N, C-alpha and C positions, 0 to 999 in steps of 0.2 A: 645221365648228371654229365655234362660236358665240365674238363676242368676248370675249375674257378666259376663256373655258375651253380647256384645252389636257387632249390626252390624250400619254401617252407614247408612242411609235411603235416602243417595242420590246416594252412588258411589254404597253401598254395601258390602263394605268392613268388617272384623270383626276389632274393633276398639279394642286396645291395650291401656289400662290404662282405665283412665275416659272419658266417653263420653261428649260429649259438647252439654249442653239442648241448642238449639234454635229454634227461630221462626223463618220460611223461608217464604216471603211475605204470612202473617197471619196463617202459617200453621206450629205448634209446631212441634219438631222431634228432635231426635239425630243423630248428627254428631261428624264424624272425623276431626282430626284437619286441616288439608288439604281441605276440602269441606269448612267447617266454615271460614277458612280465606279468601278463594276464593270468597264464597259469601257474607261475610263481605265489604270486599273490594269493590264487586260490590253495595253496598247498601241494599243486598236481603235479610238479616239474620242480626238477632239482638239476643244478651242473651235470655233467659229465665229459669224461674225457672224447677227443673224437674217434680215439683207436676202441673205444666201448661204443660208442655210435656204429662206427662202421663194422665191427662183428657183431655187436649185437642186430641191427637192422636187418641182418641176412636171417640170423635165428627166427627173430621175431615175424617175418613177413612169410616165412617156413611155416612156422607153427599155427599161425592163422590160416595160412591155405590148406593144411590137412584137416583141420577140423570146421565144419559150416561153420557159417553164424549162427550163434547161438541166442536165441530169445528167452528173455527172463520175465517171470509176472512175482508179482508181489504176494505173499501168502495171506489168506484171509484174516487170521488173526494177528497181522503185524502191531497193530497199536499195543494189544496187550504184551504181545512177547517182549516189544521195546520198556513200555513201563514197569514191567514185572523183572526186566534184567538190572534196569535203571535202578530200579527201589532195593534190590539184590545187593549191588555194591553200594549203597548208603549215599546214592548221589543223588543231589537235587537237580530239578529239570534247568536250571541256570548253569550248574557244572558241567552236564552233558551237553548242552547246547554249546559252551564255549569248545570243548573237545571236538566237536562234529562241525565247528565253526558255521553254525547257524543263529537265528535269533531264537531267545526263550519263546516267546507268541510262538513260532513257527511249529517249534517242539513240541508245545503244548498241543496244538491243533494235530500234529502226527499220531501223538497219543492217545487223543480222543476220536481217532479216526475220521478226521472230519478233511484232512489233505493225506495223500499219498505220498510219500515221498518218492522223488525221482529214483534211477537204478543207480545213478553214481552215489547219489544221497546215502540209498539203501545199504550199499555195498561198503560206506564209510561208517554207517551205523551196525552193521556185520563185525566188521574189521574191531571198534570200540567196543564193544558188547558182547561181542562173542558170541550171538546168537545168530538162527538161521532166518533170514526173510525172503531170500532168492531162492525160486525154484525152477529149472528149465519148464518151459513150453513144450509141452509132448504132443505131439500130430497124430493122434492114434492111427490114421489112416497108412501113415507112413511104416508105422512099427507092425500093425497086424494087418496088413494088405487090403485088397479090397474085400477079399472073401472073409474075411476077420481072421485067419488062419493068425498061429504066433509069431512068424518068419516073415520078411521079404523078400520079394523078386526083385529080378531086373526088370521087369512088364510093370509092377508096382511105381517105379520110380523116374526108367526112359519114356519119351516121348520121342518117336522117331518120324521125321520129315523126309518124305520120301519125294525127289524130284519127277515131275511126271513129265516124261519126253516125248 
């Protein structure tokens, strides 16, 4: 980043004027006004200090670089888990829908199993209801190797390209 020149860390556009220093779902970053307003209205962003963004961005990037990209999948009985957790708290569908910032009809479709929530929505539901809806997708070949062993060797992971001279 050249001094005085900033790019939105969400859309990638050059920011004209001063950037917005924000925390998006726990990750501090620089945003353009359009992205900040959209994420703020969705409840996914809040203002942060410039210092927090500058100090936090490095930690956030390092953390993400160490761990590989994790892929999550919805548990099969997500609809029952959501409905049971909501009922256990004594909440109506409209009360839970308000807390999740979705329509009541969408919540009913999710609870009936007709619609699968997005990963983002599933995380919000997990947080509000304190239930487990997402599980990491495990590639069995990665964990058990080609021969079915219960350990991973370097040969199971690395593909070597050799230059033919």
